[in-house]
Backbone as JSON Lines, residues from 0, in Angstrom:
{"i":0,"aa":"M","n":[118.6,101.45,128.97],"ca":[117.97,102.88,127.39],"c":[117.85,104.02,128.51]}
{"i":1,"aa":"N","n":[117.84,105.35,127.8],"ca":[117.48,106.31,128.62],"c":[116.36,106.69,127.57]}
{"i":2,"aa":"A","n":[115.71,106.77,127.15],"ca":[114.47,106.99,126.05],"c":[113.41,107.13,127.19]}
{"i":3,"aa":"T","n":[112.53,108.26,127.63],"ca":[111.34,109.19,127.9],"c":[110.06,109.42,127.49]}
{"i":4,"aa":"L","n":[109.06,109.23,128.43],"ca":[107.53,108.95,127.99],"c":[107.83,109.95,126.01]}
{"i":5,"aa":"Q","n":[108.38,111.14,127.03],"ca":[108.6,112.11,125.92],"c":[109.25,111.79,124.6]}
{"i":6,"aa":"D","n":[110.23,110.9,124.7],"ca":[110.85,111.0,123.26],"c":[109.65,110.41,122.29]}
{"i":7,"aa":"R","n":[108.75,109.29,123.14],"ca":[108.14,108.15,122.78],"c":[106.79,109.18,121.9]}
{"i":8,"aa":"Q","n":[106.73,110.43,123.08],"ca":[105.3,110.63,121.85],"c":[106.51,111.97,121.21]}
{"i":9,"aa":"D","n":[107.91,112.22,121.18],"ca":[108.34,112.8,119.55],"c":[108.48,112.66,118.36]}
{"i":10,"aa":"I","n":[108.37,111.27,118.85],"ca":[108.55,110.4,117.55],"c":[107.51,109.67,116.66]}
{"i":11,"aa":"A","n":[106.19,109.24,117.75],"ca":[104.98,109.57,117.29],"c":[104.72,110.72,117.03]}
{"i":12,"aa":"D","n":[104.98,111.73,116.93],"ca":[104.07,113.02,116.66],"c":[105.03,113.0,115.5]}
{"i":13,"aa":"L","n":[106.49,112.72,114.82],"ca":[107.19,113.05,113.42],"c":[106.18,111.27,112.92]}
{"i":14,"aa":"M","n":[105.86,110.66,113.23],"ca":[104.91,109.85,112.2],"c":[103.63,110.51,111.98]}
{"i":15,"aa":"T","n":[102.9,110.79,112.93],"ca":[102.01,111.43,112.48],"c":[101.95,112.66,111.45]}
{"i":16,"aa":"G","n":[103.3,112.96,111.53],"ca":[103.15,114.45,110.82],"c":[103.14,114.16,109.17]}
{"i":17,"aa":"W","n":[103.31,113.39,109.27],"ca":[103.1,113.03,107.83],"c":[101.8,113.35,106.67]}
{"i":18,"aa":"I","n":[100.88,114.12,107.74],"ca":[99.66,114.47,107.3],"c":[100.03,115.86,106.23]}
{"i":19,"aa":"H","n":[101.2,116.2,106.52],"ca":[101.1,117.17,106.37],"c":[101.64,116.97,104.37]}
{"i":20,"aa":"R","n":[102.14,115.92,104.38],"ca":[102.42,116.21,103.08],"c":[100.91,115.99,102.24]}
{"i":21,"aa":"D","n":[99.9,115.6,102.86],"ca":[98.76,115.45,102.39],"c":[97.98,116.56,102.12]}
{"i":22,"aa":"L","n":[98.12,117.42,102.93],"ca":[97.4,118.94,103.12],"c":[98.97,120.06,102.78]}
{"i":23,"aa":"G","n":[99.68,119.71,101.77],"ca":[100.53,120.09,101.15],"c":[101.12,121.51,102.1]}
{"i":24,"aa":"D","n":[101.53,121.22,102.68],"ca":[102.56,121.87,104.18],"c":[103.66,121.3,103.59]}
{"i":25,"aa":"W","n":[104.57,121.8,102.91],"ca":[105.39,121.83,102.54],"c":[106.56,121.93,103.55]}
{"i":26,"aa":"E","n":[106.31,123.02,104.09],"ca":[108.09,123.37,105.21],"c":[107.78,122.39,106.5]}
{"i":27,"aa":"R","n":[106.12,121.97,106.82],"ca":[106.36,121.51,107.75],"c":[107.11,120.53,107.7]}
{"i":28,"aa":"L","n":[106.4,119.9,106.4],"ca":[106.71,118.23,105.95],"c":[108.56,118.33,105.64]}
{"i":29,"aa":"K","n":[109.54,119.31,106.02],"ca":[110.51,118.86,105.43],"c":[111.05,119.08,107.71]}
{"i":30,"aa":"D","n":[110.91,120.25,107.78],"ca":[110.92,119.84,109.23],"c":[110.71,118.57,109.85]}
{"i":31,"aa":"L","n":[110.15,117.24,109.53],"ca":[110.01,116.17,110.01],"c":[111.38,115.78,110.04]}
{"i":32,"aa":"F","n":[112.43,115.94,108.96],"ca":[113.71,115.39,108.58],"c":[114.97,116.13,108.81]}
{"i":33,"aa":"H","n":[115.66,116.22,109.39],"ca":[116.99,115.88,109.59],"c":[117.44,116.09,107.81]}
{"i":34,"aa":"P","n":[118.02,117.87,108.41],"ca":[118.72,118.02,107.17],"c":[119.72,117.48,105.65]}
{"i":35,"aa":"D","n":[120.09,116.73,106.47],"ca":[120.79,115.58,105.87],"c":[120.45,114.37,105.65]}
{"i":36,"aa":"G","n":[119.1,114.4,105.91],"ca":[117.81,113.14,105.8],"c":[117.51,112.51,104.57]}
{"i":37,"aa":"R","n":[117.08,111.06,104.66],"ca":[116.78,111.35,103.2],"c":[115.64,109.97,103.54]}
{"i":38,"aa":"I","n":[115.59,109.75,102.14],"ca":[114.35,108.03,102.31],"c":[114.55,107.76,100.84]}
{"i":39,"aa":"E","n":[113.15,106.73,101.03],"ca":[113.41,105.44,100.08],"c":[111.99,105.24,99.9]}
{"i":40,"aa":"I","n":[111.14,105.0,98.85],"ca":[110.26,104.91,98.47],"c":[109.8,104.44,97.04]}
{"i":41,"aa":"T","n":[108.72,103.8,96.43],"ca":[108.87,103.73,95.54],"c":[109.28,104.76,94.11]}
{"i":42,"aa":"W","n":[108.15,105.75,94.31],"ca":[108.92,106.77,93.07],"c":[110.05,107.73,93.35]}
{"i":43,"aa":"F","n":[110.37,107.51,94.21],"ca":[111.57,108.33,94.71],"c":[112.64,108.34,95.71]}
{"i":44,"aa":"E","n":[113.91,108.34,94.91],"ca":[114.94,108.2,96.34],"c":[116.38,109.29,96.06]}
{"i":45,"aa":"G","n":[116.5,110.02,97.88],"ca":[117.27,110.74,97.59],"c":[117.27,111.7,98.52]}
{"i":46,"aa":"P","n":[117.49,112.83,98.76],"ca":[117.33,113.49,99.84],"c":[116.12,113.55,100.55]}
{"i":47,"aa":"A","n":[115.91,114.33,101.82],"ca":[114.54,114.37,102.3],"c":[113.69,115.46,101.45]}
{"i":48,"aa":"H","n":[114.55,116.67,101.23],"ca":[114.21,118.55,101.02],"c":[114.02,118.46,99.88]}
{"i":49,"aa":"E","n":[114.37,117.32,98.47],"ca":[113.49,117.08,97.26],"c":[113.44,116.6,97.51]}
{"i":50,"aa":"F","n":[112.7,115.47,98.49],"ca":[111.67,114.46,98.01],"c":[110.47,115.14,98.43]}
{"i":51,"aa":"V","n":[110.26,116.35,99.5],"ca":[109.07,117.55,99.79],"c":[109.19,118.21,97.97]}
{"i":52,"aa":"D","n":[110.0,118.5,97.56],"ca":[109.66,119.62,96.45],"c":[109.23,118.75,95.01]}
{"i":53,"aa":"A","n":[109.8,117.4,95.05],"ca":[109.19,116.56,94.14],"c":[107.57,116.27,94.91]}
{"i":54,"aa":"S","n":[107.29,116.42,96.41],"ca":[105.94,116.02,96.41],"c":[105.0,117.07,95.68]}
{"i":55,"aa":"A","n":[105.58,118.21,96.02],"ca":[105.0,119.84,96.23],"c":[104.17,119.66,94.21]}
{"i":56,"aa":"R","n":[104.93,118.87,93.76],"ca":[104.37,118.73,92.08],"c":[103.95,118.61,91.86]}
{"i":57,"aa":"M","n":[103.6,117.09,92.6],"ca":[102.98,115.59,92.62],"c":[101.38,116.33,92.79]}
{"i":58,"aa":"G","n":[101.49,117.4,93.83],"ca":[100.51,117.52,94.53],"c":[99.77,117.97,93.66]}
{"i":59,"aa":"A","n":[100.73,119.28,92.6],"ca":[99.91,120.25,91.76],"c":[99.35,119.12,90.55]}
{"i":60,"aa":"S","n":[99.69,118.05,90.16],"ca":[99.37,117.08,89.24],"c":[97.8,116.62,89.21]}
{"i":61,"aa":"A","n":[97.41,115.8,88.93],"ca":[95.78,115.28,88.39],"c":[96.27,113.69,89.81]}
{"i":62,"aa":"F","n":[97.79,113.5,90.29],"ca":[97.61,112.41,90.76],"c":[97.98,113.02,92.5]}
{"i":63,"aa":"R","n":[96.56,112.47,93.13],"ca":[96.37,112.9,94.28],"c":[96.8,111.81,96.1]}
{"i":64,"aa":"T","n":[97.42,111.72,97.53],"ca":[97.44,111.51,98.14],"c":[96.66,110.84,99.43]}
{"i":65,"aa":"K","n":[96.45,110.22,100.27],"ca":[96.57,110.12,101.47],"c":[96.99,109.2,101.89]}
{"i":66,"aa":"H","n":[97.14,109.59,103.53],"ca":[98.27,108.53,104.21],"c":[97.12,108.15,105.57]}
{"i":67,"aa":"L","n":[96.96,106.78,105.9],"ca":[96.37,106.63,107.52],"c":[97.75,106.11,107.76]}
{"i":68,"aa":"I","n":[97.77,106.94,109.04],"ca":[99.3,106.35,110.08],"c":[98.98,106.21,111.22]}
{"i":69,"aa":"T","n":[99.43,104.92,111.68],"ca":[99.27,104.16,113.06],"c":[100.1,104.6,114.18]}
{"i":70,"aa":"A","n":[100.22,103.82,115.76],"ca":[101.0,104.39,115.79],"c":[102.42,103.64,115.71]}
{"i":71,"aa":"P","n":[103.79,104.15,116.26],"ca":[104.88,103.33,115.69],"c":[105.41,102.33,117.29]}
{"i":72,"aa":"V","n":[105.82,101.04,116.32],"ca":[106.53,100.15,117.2],"c":[108.11,100.73,117.19]}
{"i":73,"aa":"V","n":[108.71,101.36,118.72],"ca":[110.03,102.09,118.38],"c":[111.03,101.24,119.17]}
{"i":74,"aa":"A","n":[112.4,101.11,118.49],"ca":[113.49,100.44,119.73],"c":[114.48,102.29,120.09]}
{"i":75,"aa":"F","n":[114.88,101.87,121.03],"ca":[115.6,102.78,120.96],"c":[117.33,102.2,121.16]}
{"i":76,"aa":"S","n":[118.31,103.54,121.1],"ca":[119.51,102.82,121.4],"c":[119.81,102.71,122.52]}
{"i":77,"aa":"A","n":[121.03,102.27,123.57],"ca":[121.07,102.43,125.02],"c":[121.44,103.95,125.41]}
{"i":78,"aa":"D","n":[121.89,104.55,124.45],"ca":[122.5,105.92,124.95],"c":[121.05,107.01,124.79]}
{"i":79,"aa":"G","n":[120.02,106.18,124.13],"ca":[118.84,107.24,123.76],"c":[119.21,108.43,122.68]}
{"i":80,"aa":"T","n":[120.21,108.01,122.05],"ca":[120.14,109.2,121.11],"c":[119.8,108.16,119.33]}
{"i":81,"aa":"R","n":[119.65,107.42,119.22],"ca":[119.43,106.81,118.21],"c":[117.63,105.79,118.02]}
{"i":82,"aa":"A","n":[117.14,106.1,117.66],"ca":[115.61,104.87,117.09],"c":[115.35,104.44,115.99]}
{"i":83,"aa":"V","n":[114.65,102.78,116.26],"ca":[114.17,103.14,115.05],"c":[113.07,102.46,114.88]}
{"i":84,"aa":"S","n":[111.73,103.28,113.82],"ca":[110.85,102.79,114.38],"c":[110.02,102.37,112.44]}
{"i":85,"aa":"E","n":[108.72,101.48,113.22],"ca":[108.31,101.05,112.03],"c":[106.62,100.87,112.14]}
{"i":86,"aa":"T","n":[106.33,101.27,110.93],"ca":[104.83,102.02,111.46],"c":[104.36,101.79,109.89]}
{"i":87,"aa":"N","n":[103.04,101.26,110.41],"ca":[101.8,100.73,109.87],"c":[101.02,102.1,108.9]}
{"i":88,"aa":"A","n":[100.99,102.12,107.62],"ca":[100.51,102.95,106.8],"c":[99.22,102.47,105.7]}
{"i":89,"aa":"V","n":[98.97,102.95,105.16],"ca":[97.31,102.93,104.16],"c":[97.9,103.97,102.97]}
{"i":90,"aa":"I","n":[98.46,103.81,101.79],"ca":[98.61,104.61,101.12],"c":[97.43,104.66,99.85]}
{"i":91,"aa":"I","n":[96.55,106.31,100.22],"ca":[95.41,105.83,98.75],"c":[95.34,107.09,98.05]}
{"i":92,"aa":"G","n":[95.27,105.89,96.78],"ca":[95.69,107.37,95.38],"c":[95.08,107.47,95.29]}
{"i":93,"aa":"E","n":[95.12,108.53,93.76],"ca":[93.66,108.74,92.62],"c":[94.56,109.45,91.39]}
{"i":94,"aa":"N","n":[94.08,108.99,90.29],"ca":[94.31,110.7,89.2],"c":[93.06,110.32,89.4]}
{"i":95,"aa":"T","n":[93.07,111.98,89.26],"ca":[91.44,112.52,88.46],"c":[91.13,112.12,86.54]}
{"i":96,"aa":"D","n":[92.19,112.4,86.5],"ca":[92.17,112.43,84.84],"c":[92.46,110.97,83.98]}
{"i":97,"aa":"L","n":[92.47,110.29,85.28],"ca":[92.48,108.58,84.35],"c":[91.57,108.05,85.37]}
{"i":98,"aa":"R","n":[90.9,108.79,85.96],"ca":[89.34,108.76,87.14],"c":[90.21,106.69,87.72]}
{"i":99,"aa":"L","n":[91.01,106.49,88.25],"ca":[91.55,105.52,88.3],"c":[92.22,105.57,89.85]}
{"i":100,"aa":"G","n":[91.84,105.07,90.45],"ca":[92.79,105.49,91.47],"c":[93.45,103.39,93.05]}
{"i":101,"aa":"C","n":[94.75,103.72,93.38],"ca":[94.57,102.37,94.35],"c":[94.77,102.48,96.19]}
{"i":102,"aa":"E","n":[95.02,101.73,96.42],"ca":[95.14,101.27,98.44],"c":[96.11,100.46,98.54]}
{"i":103,"aa":"G","n":[97.17,100.88,98.98],"ca":[98.52,100.02,99.12],"c":[98.72,100.45,100.66]}
{"i":104,"aa":"H","n":[99.06,99.01,101.0],"ca":[99.35,99.02,102.7],"c":[100.96,98.79,102.38]}
{"i":105,"aa":"N","n":[101.59,99.61,103.7],"ca":[102.83,99.58,103.43],"c":[103.41,99.84,105.0]}
{"i":106,"aa":"R","n":[104.95,99.64,105.64],"ca":[105.22,99.52,106.56],"c":[106.63,101.02,106.7]}
{"i":107,"aa":"F","n":[106.12,101.78,107.75],"ca":[107.46,102.74,107.1],"c":[108.33,102.03,108.03]}
{"i":108,"aa":"V","n":[110.1,101.89,107.78],"ca":[110.96,101.84,108.79],"c":[111.94,102.95,108.73]}
{"i":109,"aa":"D","n":[111.64,103.5,110.05],"ca":[112.81,104.84,109.85],"c":[113.86,104.55,110.93]}
{"i":110,"aa":"R","n":[114.76,105.34,110.26],"ca":[115.98,105.61,111.18],"c":[115.58,107.16,112.24]}
{"i":111,"aa":"L","n":[116.04,107.76,113.24],"ca":[115.68,108.75,113.93],"c":[116.62,109.03,114.56]}
{"i":112,"aa":"E","n":[117.17,110.23,114.7],"ca":[118.33,110.53,115.41],"c":[117.72,112.1,116.48]}
{"i":113,"aa":"K","n":[118.21,111.9,117.76],"ca":[117.8,113.19,118.52],"c":[119.43,113.96,118.7]}
{"i":114,"aa":"R","n":[119.16,115.4,118.02],"ca":[120.21,116.16,117.98],"c":[119.67,117.5,118.34]}
{"i":115,"aa":"D","n":[120.56,117.78,119.34],"ca":[120.41,118.92,120.3],"c":[119.12,118.81,120.32]}
{"i":116,"aa":"G","n":[118.71,117.67,121.06],"ca":[117.72,117.51,122.03],"c":[116.3,117.81,121.31]}
{"i":117,"aa":"V","n":[116.48,117.34,119.71],"ca":[115.44,117.57,119.22],"c":[115.32,115.43,118.24]}
{"i":118,"aa":"W","n":[114.45,115.31,118.26],"ca":[114.32,114.18,117.63],"c":[113.76,114.39,115.88]}
{"i":119,"aa":"R","n":[114.54,113.37,114.85],"ca":[113.95,113.85,113.71],"c":[114.23,112.57,112.45]}
{"i":120,"aa":"I","n":[113.49,112.75,111.55],"ca":[113.88,110.83,110.81],"c":[115.14,111.76,109.6]}
{"i":121,"aa":"S","n":[116.08,110.77,110.36],"ca":[117.46,110.53,109.07],"c":[117.58,110.25,107.83]}
{"i":122,"aa":"D","n":[116.71,108.76,108.08],"ca":[116.16,107.81,107.09],"c":[115.0,106.63,106.99]}
{"i":123,"aa":"R","n":[114.09,107.01,105.91],"ca":[112.89,106.69,105.78],"c":[113.22,105.75,104.54]}
{"i":124,"aa":"K","n":[112.87,104.59,105.03],"ca":[112.4,103.04,103.94],"c":[111.04,102.35,104.25]}
{"i":125,"aa":"S","n":[110.36,102.18,102.99],"ca":[109.02,101.64,103.18],"c":[109.67,99.87,102.98]}
{"i":126,"aa":"V","n":[108.13,99.38,103.16],"ca":[108.05,97.92,103.31],"c":[106.88,98.04,102.52]}
{"i":127,"aa":"Y","n":[106.77,96.91,101.47],"ca":[105.12,97.2,100.57],"c":[104.38,95.64,101.03]}
{"i":128,"aa":"D","n":[103.66,95.85,102.19],"ca":[102.72,94.65,102.22],"c":[101.28,93.85,100.78]}
{"i":129,"aa":"F","n":[100.5,94.96,100.97],"ca":[99.93,94.69,99.39],"c":[99.13,95.74,99.25]}
{"i":130,"aa":"A","n":[98.61,95.77,97.53],"ca":[97.74,96.84,97.08],"c":[96.88,96.02,96.59]}
{"i":131,"aa":"S","n":[96.1,96.91,96.06],"ca":[95.12,97.03,95.23],"c":[94.32,98.08,94.34]}
{"i":132,"aa":"F","n":[93.59,98.15,93.14],"ca":[93.26,98.85,92.52],"c":[91.84,99.57,93.19]}
{"i":133,"aa":"T","n":[91.98,100.77,92.75],"ca":[89.98,101.17,93.33],"c":[89.84,101.92,91.91]}
{"i":134,"aa":"F","n":[88.31,101.77,91.74],"ca":[87.98,102.79,90.64],"c":[87.26,103.62,90.88]}
{"i":135,"aa":"P","n":[87.07,104.89,91.13],"ca":[86.33,105.81,91.78],"c":[85.48,106.9,91.08]}
{"i":136,"aa":"A","n":[85.33,106.27,89.79],"ca":[84.48,106.65,88.48],"c":[83.55,105.52,87.68]}
{"i":137,"aa":"G","n":[83.59,104.05,88.31],"ca":[83.45,103.54,87.31],"c":[84.34,102.41,86.81]}
{"i":138,"aa":"P","n":[84.46,101.71,86.77],"ca":[85.56,100.59,85.8],"c":[86.29,101.0,84.71]}
{"i":139,"aa":"V","n":[87.53,100.72,84.9],"ca":[88.28,101.58,83.66],"c":[89.36,100.01,83.25]}
{"i":140,"aa":"D","n":[89.76,100.65,82.26],"ca":[90.96,99.23,81.36],"c":[92.39,99.61,82.46]}
{"i":141,"aa":"I","n":[93.34,98.23,83.01],"ca":[93.51,98.76,82.9],"c":[94.69,97.28,82.09]}
{"i":142,"aa":"D","n":[96.17,97.55,82.11],"ca":[97.29,96.69,81.16],"c":[97.74,95.68,82.39]}
{"i":143,"aa":"P","n":[97.29,94.24,81.84],"ca":[97.8,93.67,83.06],"c":[99.4,93.69,82.56]}
{"i":144,"aa":"R","n":[99.95,93.79,81.22],"ca":[101.63,93.55,81.01],"c":[102.92,94.98,82.46]}
{"i":145,"aa":"A","n":[101.38,95.53,81.9],"ca":[102.64,96.67,82.97],"c":[101.69,96.52,84.53]}
{"i":146,"aa":"V","n":[101.4,95.43,85.05],"ca":[100.51,95.94,86.43],"c":[102.15,93.94,86.64]}
{"i":147,"aa":"D","n":[102.38,93.9,86.0],"ca":[103.29,91.8,86.4],"c":[104.47,92.56,85.82]}
{"i":148,"aa":"R","n":[104.37,93.82,85.55],"ca":[106.39,94.46,85.79],"c":[106.67,94.97,87.16]}
{"i":149,"aa":"H","n":[105.38,95.02,88.03],"ca":[106.36,94.77,89.34],"c":[105.54,93.88,90.67]}
{"i":150,"aa":"P","n":[106.11,94.04,91.38],"ca":[106.17,92.75,93.04],"c":[104.39,92.77,93.25]}
{"i":151,"aa":"R","n":[103.68,91.85,93.21],"ca":[102.11,91.93,93.7],"c":[101.81,93.67,95.31]}
{"i":152,"aa":"E","n":[103.14,93.15,95.73],"ca":[102.55,93.35,97.03],"c":[102.48,94.93,96.43]}
{"i":153,"aa":"Y","n":[102.97,95.83,95.81],"ca":[103.03,97.36,95.32],"c":[102.26,97.0,93.64]}
{"i":154,"aa":"A","n":[101.71,96.67,93.12],"ca":[101.9,96.29,91.76],"c":[100.64,97.9,91.12]}
{"i":155,"aa":"A","n":[99.66,97.61,91.95],"ca":[98.8,98.38,91.92],"c":[99.36,99.96,92.03]}
{"i":156,"aa":"L","n":[99.95,100.11,93.41],"ca":[100.68,101.89,93.67],"c":[101.68,101.74,92.13]}
{"i":157,"aa":"A","n":[102.9,101.13,91.9],"ca":[103.6,101.91,91.12],"c":[103.03,101.72,89.47]}
{"i":158,"aa":"Y","n":[101.63,100.63,89.44],"ca":[100.87,101.28,87.97],"c":[100.72,102.85,87.75]}
{"i":159,"aa":"L","n":[99.81,103.23,88.8],"ca":[98.68,104.24,89.17],"c":[100.12,105.62,88.75]}
{"i":160,"aa":"L","n":[101.77,105.26,90.01],"ca":[102.5,106.32,89.35],"c":[103.04,106.33,88.11]}
{"i":161,"aa":"E","n":[102.95,105.14,87.5],"ca":[103.91,105.19,86.68],"c":[102.97,106.09,85.11]}
{"i":162,"aa":"A","n":[101.36,106.01,85.47],"ca":[100.8,106.12,84.72],"c":[100.98,107.83,84.57]}
{"i":163,"aa":"T","n":[101.41,108.1,85.93],"ca":[101.14,109.5,86.21],"c":[102.1,109.96,85.46]}
{"i":164,"aa":"G","n":[103.59,109.65,84.99],"ca":[104.55,109.61,85.34],"c":[105.63,109.46,86.13]}
{"i":165,"aa":"Y","n":[105.26,108.47,86.94],"ca":[106.26,108.92,87.87],"c":[107.04,107.33,87.79]}
{"i":166,"aa":"P","n":[108.52,107.18,87.46],"ca":[109.23,105.6,87.14],"c":[108.91,105.35,88.38]}
{"i":167,"aa":"V","n":[109.05,104.28,88.28],"ca":[109.52,103.22,89.8],"c":[110.21,102.45,89.12]}
{"i":168,"aa":"G","n":[111.93,102.88,89.47],"ca":[112.91,102.44,88.8],"c":[113.47,100.92,89.18]}
{"i":169,"aa":"R","n":[112.99,100.36,90.84],"ca":[113.32,99.09,90.55],"c":[112.93,98.06,91.69]}
{"i":170,"aa":"V","n":[113.16,96.79,92.56],"ca":[112.15,96.39,93.32],"c":[112.62,97.08,94.94]}
{"i":171,"aa":"F","n":[111.35,97.47,95.4],"ca":[111.22,97.25,96.78],"c":[111.54,96.7,97.92]}
{"i":172,"aa":"A","n":[111.41,96.76,99.19],"ca":[111.15,95.8,100.06],"c":[109.74,94.99,99.84]}
{"i":173,"aa":"T","n":[108.98,94.29,100.29],"ca":[108.09,93.55,100.25],"c":[107.67,92.64,101.51]}
{"i":174,"aa":"R","n":[106.85,92.11,102.16],"ca":[106.44,91.57,102.94],"c":[107.06,89.92,102.72]}
{"i":175,"aa":"G","n":[108.06,89.74,103.56],"ca":[109.15,88.93,103.91],"c":[109.88,88.52,102.59]}
{"i":176,"aa":"S","n":[110.21,89.52,102.12],"ca":[111.59,89.48,101.29],"c":[112.96,89.48,101.58]}
{"i":177,"aa":"E","n":[113.67,88.87,100.82],"ca":[115.02,89.33,101.31],"c":[115.49,90.8,101.77]}
{"i":178,"aa":"L","n":[115.1,91.33,100.72],"ca":[115.28,92.84,101.31],"c":[114.96,93.72,102.27]}
{"i":179,"aa":"E","n":[113.4,93.3,102.9],"ca":[112.88,93.4,103.64],"c":[113.74,92.91,105.05]}
{"i":180,"aa":"R","n":[114.5,91.92,104.61],"ca":[115.06,91.56,106.08],"c":[116.62,92.29,105.66]}
{"i":181,"aa":"D","n":[116.8,92.45,105.03],"ca":[118.02,93.24,104.47],"c":[117.96,94.6,105.3]}
{"i":182,"aa":"L","n":[116.43,95.33,105.39],"ca":[116.86,96.45,105.63],"c":[116.42,96.5,107.38]}
{"i":183,"aa":"K","n":[115.82,95.45,107.95],"ca":[115.39,95.77,108.95],"c":[117.41,95.02,109.98]}
{"i":184,"aa":"E","n":[118.1,94.48,109.15],"ca":[119.0,94.09,109.93],"c":[119.83,94.78,109.69]}
{"i":185,"aa":"S","n":[120.02,95.76,108.82],"ca":[120.88,96.94,108.61],"c":[120.49,98.16,109.87]}
{"i":186,"aa":"A","n":[119.38,98.69,109.92],"ca":[118.66,99.39,110.7],"c":[119.09,99.18,111.74]}
{"i":187,"aa":"T","n":[118.98,97.23,112.69],"ca":[118.96,97.26,114.05],"c":[120.77,97.04,114.21]}
{"i":188,"aa":"A","n":[121.58,97.08,112.91],"ca":[123.27,97.39,113.04],"c":[122.73,98.73,114.04]}
{"i":189,"aa":"W","n":[122.33,99.63,112.75],"ca":[122.93,100.83,113.14],"c":[122.55,101.27,114.86]}
{"i":190,"aa":"L","n":[121.46,101.08,114.71],"ca":[121.26,100.95,116.24],"c":[121.78,101.04,117.71]}
{"i":191,"aa":"H","n":[122.75,100.18,117.13],"ca":[123.86,99.55,117.98],"c":[125.09,99.82,117.64]}
{"i":192,"aa":"E","n":[125.44,100.66,116.56],"ca":[126.65,101.84,116.34],"c":[127.04,102.43,117.82]}
{"i":193,"aa":"R","n":[128.21,101.63,118.25],"ca":[128.68,103.24,119.48],"c":[129.07,104.5,118.21]}
{"i":194,"aa":"T","n":[128.06,105.48,118.86],"ca":[128.25,107.0,118.79],"c":[128.42,108.19,119.65]}
{"i":195,"aa":"D","n":[129.5,107.28,120.55],"ca":[130.67,108.28,121.33],"c":[131.95,108.1,120.33]}
{"i":196,"aa":"G","n":[132.33,108.08,119.18],"ca":[133.3,108.2,118.82],"c":[134.37,107.04,119.3]}
């Protein structure tokens, strides 16, 4: 493995660079991804540059978020040009109009590539561990049937997203699920593919 301490630091900087989303620094957020990068999370699946544009629109709404990011665990390909990282995060969300919030714990599973000497994210997916509601201005009513439409691990987050106008269209990976296992197995296989043609 040819990974260096600088490689690890560059990848850690990409993970903590998610602060640009919370701060509304959209160009710097785009720069975390390769131009063909993709992302799949509860409310968005598609090209990363479109995700950034959608995040800007979300940032102008009554729904706001903050992310607390830890240091990543990183595995590198034999030639040091690919990496897979797993990073704990806490998603804190609030809709000020609804007077309702949530706190979700997830892990980002990222495929990263070093192209022309620069590391960027080529694919980001999320595994959801658990979530709960918060009530920043006191108790409000919640529709239990709407909550029950989603896996418990991210039901509170999905409920708040959908109440804000961001539908969650399918089931996503949760801790210990087959989807998590498939996601990680696929990332590991990608990591060990030959990249020399």
